[in-house]
N, C-alpha and C positions, 0 to 999 in steps of 0.2 A: 503494499499500499503505499502511496506517496505521502512522504511525511507533512509535507504542508497542508494535505485534507484530512491528515488523522484527526479523529475525533477522541477528546479527551474527559473521561470522567470526572467528578467532582475530586476523588482522591488523585487521580494523575494530574489533574490541573493544580492541585495545591501543591504538591509535590515539584512540580515545574517551574512553580512561581517562588517557591522556597516559602510555602506558608504552611501552617496547619489547617486541617480541614475546618476547623472553627472559624480560623482566619479568614478563608476564603469565603465561607457561609456568611460572616460578618460583612465582607464587601459585596456580597450579592445582595443582602439586606440594605444596605446603604445605598445602592444602585451604582455603585463604583465599578462594576462590571457585570455585563449581561451575558448570559449563555446564548449560544447560536441557535441551540435548538432543544428541545425536551424529549428524552426518550421515556414514556411512560410519564412520570412526575419529576425523573431524573434529569438534571441539566446536563448539558454536554457544551464543550468549548472548541473551538478551532485553536491551531498553533498562532493564527494571526491575531486573534481576538486575545490570547494569552500574552503576546508580546506586546502588543499595544498597550496592555494593561501594566505589564512590568515597566514600560518606558516612562508611562504616566504617573506612575508612583515614585519615581526617582525626586528626590526633595533638591532644590536649588535655590540660591540666595538670588537676589536682584540682579547682579552681573551674568547670572547664567551658570555661576560655578556649581559644581554637585557638591552636595552634602552628604556624609556618610555617618551611620549610627557607629556603636562602638564595636557591635559585631562586624558590620560591613568595613570598617577602618581593620579590623585585626585580620580579616579575610584578605584584604587588599595586601597588607604587609606580610602575610603568611606565618602568623603568630596566632596562639590562643587568646581567645577573648580576656582569660583572666591575666594573662602577661601584658596585653594591651592597656588594661584596666591600672594594673601596677604601675606603668609607666607614666598614665594619665595622672594618677593620685599624685604622683611625685612631681609632676610638672615638666615631663620632658616632653610633652605634647599638648598643645594648647586646644580648647574648644572654640569654635567660631561662635556658636549660639547654642542655646538649648531648647527643645520643645516645648510644648504647653505642659507637659507632665514633668518637666526639670531634667528630661536626658538629654546628654550634649550631643552635639553635632559637629562633625570635623569637615574640614576642606583638604582636598587631597594634597595641596601645597605644603599644608602643616602637617601632614603625615610624614612628608619627606625630611622635616627635621627628626623624625623617630628612626627614620631608615639608617642615617649617618651615626645614630649610637651604637657601639659595638656593646650586643648582649651577649653574655655566657650562658652556659646550658643551665645554670641555676636561677637565671631571669634577672641576675644583678648586672648593672652596667659598669663599664670599667672606667667611668668618668668619675 
């Protein structure tokens, strides 16, 4: 079957988007994403619909710079979220802003400052 025409169930769509099933159901209830069709009462999604939702979810600042959550920043840097939090708490990387719930958001250029800090296996910095 052609990958672009593949139909995703709600569980497959959630996994593709990196959300929990409950997270995807929340976006459905809020109207942030709409299924392409229903099989019985179950929603199905196309890859194009999921890709559009993925792009639309990305947070940016007023200049269009991409903002990352702690988990996304850790993934970009190739480290664990707990190690990223360790460096954030110690001031090795600064947040750009915070969400309504108080979660920090980071610019990619600010993450670069953490890339240049040598990190040992124990998570301690050599500085």
